C-alpha positions in Angstrom: 160.0 57.7 69.6 158.7 57.8 73.5 158.1 62.4 73.3 156.5 61.6 69.8 154.4 58.5 71.1 153.5 60.9 74.7 152.2 64.1 72.3 150.3 61.9 70.0 148.1 60.8 73.6 148.4 64.4 74.1 146.6 65.3 71.3 144.3 62.8 70.9 143.3 63.3 75.0 142.6 66.8 74.2 140.2 65.9 71.1 138.3 63.3 73.0 137.7 66.1 76.2 136.5 68.2 73.6 134.2 66.0 71.5 133.1 64.4 74.9 132.2 67.7 76.5 129.9 69.0 73.0 128.3 65.8 73.1 127.1 66.0 76.9 125.9 69.1 76.1 124.5 69.4 79.9 127.6 68.7 82.0 128.0 72.3 82.5 129.7 70.4 86.3 132.8 68.7 86.5 133.4 65.6 88.0 137.0 66.6 89.5 137.8 63.3 90.4 140.8 61.2 89.2 139.4 58.0 87.8 142.7 55.9 87.9 143.1 56.8 91.4 139.7 56.8 92.2 139.2 53.3 90.8 142.5 51.6 92.1 143.0 50.9 88.6 146.7 51.0 87.4 146.4 49.5 84.2 145.6 51.4 80.8 142.0 52.0 80.9 139.0 52.8 78.5 135.5 53.2 79.7 132.6 54.5 77.9 128.8 55.1 80.4 125.6 57.0 80.7 124.6 59.8 83.6 122.3 62.0 84.1 123.4 65.8 84.9 121.5 69.5 85.7 120.4 71.1 82.6 123.2 74.0 83.1 124.5 74.8 86.7 121.8 75.3 89.1 119.1 74.3 87.1 116.3 71.6 88.7 116.1 69.7 85.5 117.9 66.7 84.5 119.5 65.2 81.1 121.0 62.5 80.1 125.0 62.7 79.4 127.8 60.6 77.9 130.6 59.6 80.2 133.9 59.3 79.2 136.7 57.4 81.3 139.8 56.5 80.2 144.1 56.7 81.3 146.8 55.9 79.6 150.0 54.9 80.9 153.9 56.0 80.1 156.8 53.7 80.9 158.8 56.8 82.5 155.8 56.3 85.3 153.6 59.2 83.8 150.1 59.0 82.8 147.0 61.0 80.9 143.8 60.4 82.4 140.2 61.6 81.4 136.9 61.2 83.6 133.5 62.7 82.3 134.8 66.8 81.2 138.6 66.9 82.6 142.4 65.4 81.3 145.0 65.2 83.5 148.7 65.0 82.5 150.2 63.6 85.7 153.8 64.3 85.1 155.5 63.0 88.5 155.9 59.1 88.5 155.8 59.1 92.1 152.9 57.0 94.0 152.3 59.9 96.7 152.4 63.1 94.5 150.4 63.7 91.2 151.3 66.9 89.6 151.0 68.4 85.9 148.5 70.4 84.3 144.4 69.7 83.7 142.4 71.1 81.0 138.7 71.2 81.3 135.5 71.2 78.9 132.5 73.4 80.5 129.9 73.2 77.7 127.7 76.0 76.6 124.2 76.9 78.4 121.8 77.2 75.3 118.6 75.6 74.0 117.9 74.6 78.2 114.3 73.3 79.3 113.3 76.5 81.8 111.7 79.3 79.2 112.9 82.3 81.1 116.4 81.0 81.3 116.4 79.6 77.7 115.7 83.5 76.7 118.9 84.4 78.2 121.8 85.1 76.1 124.0 81.6 75.5 126.8 81.0 77.0 129.5 79.7 74.7 131.3 76.6 75.6 134.6 77.2 77.7 137.8 75.5 77.9 139.9 76.0 81.1 143.4 75.2 81.6 145.3 74.7 85.1 147.2 72.3 86.6 146.1 69.7 89.8 148.1 68.3 92.7 147.2 65.4 94.5 148.7 64.0 97.9 148.4 60.2 98.4 148.6 58.7 102.1 147.4 55.2 102.7 144.0 55.3 101.5 143.3 59.1 101.6 144.3 61.7 98.7 143.9 65.0 99.3 143.0 67.4 95.8 143.3 70.7 94.5 143.2 72.3 91.4 143.0 75.6 89.8 142.0 76.5 86.4 140.8 79.6 84.2 139.2 80.3 80.7 141.3 80.1 78.0 138.5 80.3 75.3 137.0 83.6 76.1 133.6 82.5 77.6 133.6 83.1 81.3 137.0 84.6 81.4 137.1 84.0 85.4 138.4 80.7 87.5 137.6 78.2 89.4 140.2 76.8 92.4 138.9 73.1 93.5 140.0 71.4 96.4 138.9 68.2 98.3 139.8 65.0 100.6 139.1 61.4 98.6 139.2 58.0 100.8 139.8 54.5 99.0 138.7 50.9 100.3 139.0 47.8 98.8 135.5 45.7 99.7 136.8 42.9 98.4 138.9 41.9 95.4 136.4 42.7 92.8 135.3 46.4 94.1 137.1 49.4 95.0 134.9 52.0 97.2 135.8 55.8 97.0 134.2 58.9 99.0 135.1 62.4 98.5 134.7 65.5 99.7 135.2 68.9 97.8 134.3 72.4 97.3 135.1 75.2 94.5 135.8 78.8 94.3 135.3 80.7 91.8 135.9 84.6 90.6 133.9 87.1 89.9 133.9 86.9 85.8 132.7 83.2 86.3 129.9 84.2 89.0 128.5 86.8 87.1 128.7 84.3 83.2 127.1 81.9 85.1 124.8 83.4 87.6 124.3 86.9 86.8 121.7 88.4 84.9 122.2 91.5 83.3 119.9 94.5 82.1 119.6 92.7 78.7 119.3 89.6 80.2 116.9 91.0 82.6 114.5 92.4 80.1 114.4 89.4 77.8 113.9 86.6 80.7 111.6 88.8 83.0 114.3 87.5 85.6 115.4 90.3 88.2 118.7 92.2 87.9 121.5 90.3 89.7 125.0 90.4 90.2 127.2 87.6 92.0 130.6 88.0 93.3 133.8 86.0 93.7 133.1 83.5 97.0 132.8 79.6 97.7 130.4 78.4 95.1 129.5 74.9 96.2 130.5 71.7 97.9 130.1 68.1 97.1 129.4 64.9 98.6 130.0 61.3 96.4 131.3 58.3 95.3 132.3 55.8 93.3 132.2 52.3 93.3 134.3 50.4 90.8 133.5 46.6 90.4 135.4 44.4 88.6 133.6 41.9 86.4 136.7 40.1 85.7 140.5 40.2 84.7 139.5 43.2 81.8 135.9 44.3 82.5 134.1 46.7 84.8 131.6 48.9 86.0 131.8 51.7 87.9 128.9 53.6 89.4 128.9 57.1 90.0 127.0 59.3 92.7 128.2 63.1 93.2 125.5 65.8 95.4 126.6 69.3 95.4 124.8 72.1 97.5 125.2 75.5 95.2 126.4 78.4 98.4 126.1 82.3 98.6 125.2 84.3 95.2 125.6 81.3 93.3 122.5 79.8 95.5 120.9 83.5 95.7 120.7 83.8 91.6 117.2 84.2 90.0 118.6 81.1 87.8 118.7 79.0 90.6 116.4 80.1 93.5 113.6 81.3 91.8 113.6 79.2 88.5 115.8 76.0 89.7 117.5 74.5 92.5 120.7 75.1 94.6 120.7 71.3 95.5 122.2 69.2 92.4 122.9 65.9 91.7 125.2 63.7 89.1 124.7 59.9 88.9 126.0 57.8 85.8 127.5 54.8 85.3 130.7 53.5 82.9 131.2 50.4 81.8 135.2 50.1 81.5 138.3 47.9 79.7 141.3 47.5 81.3 144.4 46.3 79.3 
């Protein structure tokens, strides 16, 4: 019975993360902070909100996007967590370690506001599968994850690493600050930042090749305010700095910006 219930939750959450990514077409970047750990919630939680994110990775145009948050706990200590476009299944019933598989939806790059980038060949939506590992000690959490495209959209891999600090401000408010970085493979970099000859002709941009390297670094914060025993509000702010070949890409350097911002607010319910 427990196994069937777990599989039911897993299928439901996979559907949610795919639908969330489809609905949030602009959210090509991920907000890679485990929601429940970040807000201090130990209960089941569901949340829905709105955010503003770059039109594409490297764009200087912003679009409104929906934001989803969820966590479902099992009696054995495991849990499923969803935040933004990232789904995690924590298989370690332990307060120190969080370990398990993850899925990430990366939205397509199509119908963007920038005319030149819009004339480039579209990039299909990607489903990335991988694993995550978190280490919790006192108010600190160290984060690591690795995910690979399994949908034949970019055929690359992304490795994320970071650290977060959680601090209760009072009985109703939890503040989380985090810093993270991302390393991307050549296939990923070429897909999202490269300009091949065909795209150069269609868009008027200069041909450009992007290699595997540290893609970006980010700083951010989350502020959870619990209105009462059930209802709360989560605010999100993340600033990302694109680096190296990502920052030097014509899509970024000429047509966009290496300074990326995601802001949002989510209303959530704990049960």
